[in-house]
N, C-alpha and C positions, 0 to 999 in steps of 0.2 A: 849379539845378544839374542838369546833364544826367546821365543814367543811366550813361554810359560812365565819367565821372570818379568817380562813387560806387563803381562796381565795381572800377576800377583802384585806388582808395584802399583799399578793403576788402581786396583781394588783397595790397597792400603791407603793410598792418597784419598780416595773417595770416602772411605770409612773414617778417616782421621778428621773429616769435617763435622762429624756427628759428636755432640757432647755426650758424656756418660748419661744414660737414662733416657735419651731421646729415642722415640720410636720411629721406625721406618714404615709402619703400617698403623691404621687406626680402625676402630669400629665404634658404632653408636647404635642405640636403640631408637627406632623410628616408630612413632605411633601409627596405628591403623584405626580408622573410623568408618562407621557405616550408620546410616539412618534408615530404619525400616518404617515406612508409612503404613497406616491402617489401609486395608483394601477398601476401595470405594464401594459402597452399597447403595443401590437405588431401589425404592419401593413405592409402588403406586398407592397413594392415599385415597384418590378418587379418580374416576375415568373422565376423559374428555367426552362431554355429553351435549349433543345438539338438540335434545329434547324430543317431544312428540309434536308433530306439526302436519299441516296440510299445505300443499303447493298447487297453485293454479297454472303454473308454467315453470320454465327454467328460471332458477334463482339461486342465491347463495345465502348461507347463514354464517356469519362471522362471530366466533367466540374469542374475545381477547383474553390474554392472561389475567387481566385485572377484573374479569367478570363482565365487561361491557359486551352487550349482544347487539349485533346489527343484522336485521332481517332484510333480505331483498324483497322487491315487489312481489306480491302473491303468496308470501309465507305467512301463515297464521299458526301460532303455537296454541295447543289444545290443553284445556284444563289447567292443572297446577304444574304442568311441565315447565321446568326452568333449565335452560342450557347452562352449563358450567364448564370452566376450564379444567383440565387435568391438574391434579395436585400430586407432586412427586417429592418424597423425602429423600435427602441425600445424607449419608453418613461417611465421614472421611477424617483424616488427621487434621486437627485444627491448625490454622496458620499457613496453610499451603494453598495457593490459588488453584482453582479447578475450572476446566473448560467443560461446558455442558452443551450438547448439540443434538439436533434431531437427525436421525440416520438417513432420511430420504426427504426429497422436496415435496412428494405427493404419494399418498397410499390410497388403496381402494378399500371401501367397506362393502360388505355383501349381504344380500338376503337371497339365499338360493343362487340362481344364475344372474340376479340383478345386482348392479354395482353403482356406487357413487364415489366420486373422488374427494379426498380431503387433502388440502395442501396449504401453502403459505403459513407454515407453523411459526409461532412466535413464543418466546420464553420470557419470563420475568420472575423476580423474587421480591418478597416483601422484607427481606432481611439484608441489612447492610448495603454496600455499594457493589455495583456490577457494571459490566459493559455489555449492552444488548445490541447485537449485530443486526437484528431485524431481517425480515424477508425470508427468501427461500434458502439462503446459505447461513442459517441461524447458528451462531456460536455465542453462548452466554458465559462470561467469565465470572465465576464467584471468587472475588478477590478479598480474602481476609474476612469473609462473612461467617465462617464456621468458628464459633466461639469455643469456650472450654468444653461445651457439650459435644462439639464436633458434629452437629446436626443442623440442617437447615431444610427449608422447603422451597420449591419453586413451582411455577405454574406454567402450563403449556396450553396455548390456544391455537386455533386454526380456522380455516374456511372450508365449509362443506358446499360442494357444487351439486345442486339438485337439478336433474335433467327434466326437460319438458316431457310430460306424461310419465314421470318416474313411477315405477310399480310400487304399490303399497307393500309394506313388510317391515320386519325388525332387522335392521342393518347393524352389522358389527364388524370389527377388524381391530388391528393394532398398529401402533407406530413405535419405532425404536428411539430411545433416548440413550445417548452415549455420554459418559463422563470420564475425564482423565485429568491427572495432575499436569500442570504446565511444566 
């Protein structure tokens, strides 16, 4: 028997198993989904302010996120100067947890060639629940605190290290706050 007849017979047997109207191939429409979240926006509402002070030696000024101030020995605040934590507004899509962190463990503030270190950053929020990691590796998770307005505020405190014989001057600098969706 030749090969063509065997193949034709095999094909006929294979096709005879299909009932009329049955398909040998299929297709279906599959849905495609995407969720685009609002870009996270951070805006300073007020700066981290250690106030106006005099120092008789090396000391620290600690400004906590809740506004508590702890002055080291020899620090005297002058006049109506009141240290305050930074207040930062965050806008993002509601209902998605956000991690907020400080970009460095310590930064310098300067007045001309003179410097002071600011470190041990701490974050807190007055809105909803969060997980505060504390210390130098600060990560604060805003979990479900952004309501329908998709806006919340958080506060950043830190410790200023004043050196012995610190030069007088107006010192300034910046620190970086990072925010990302989990």
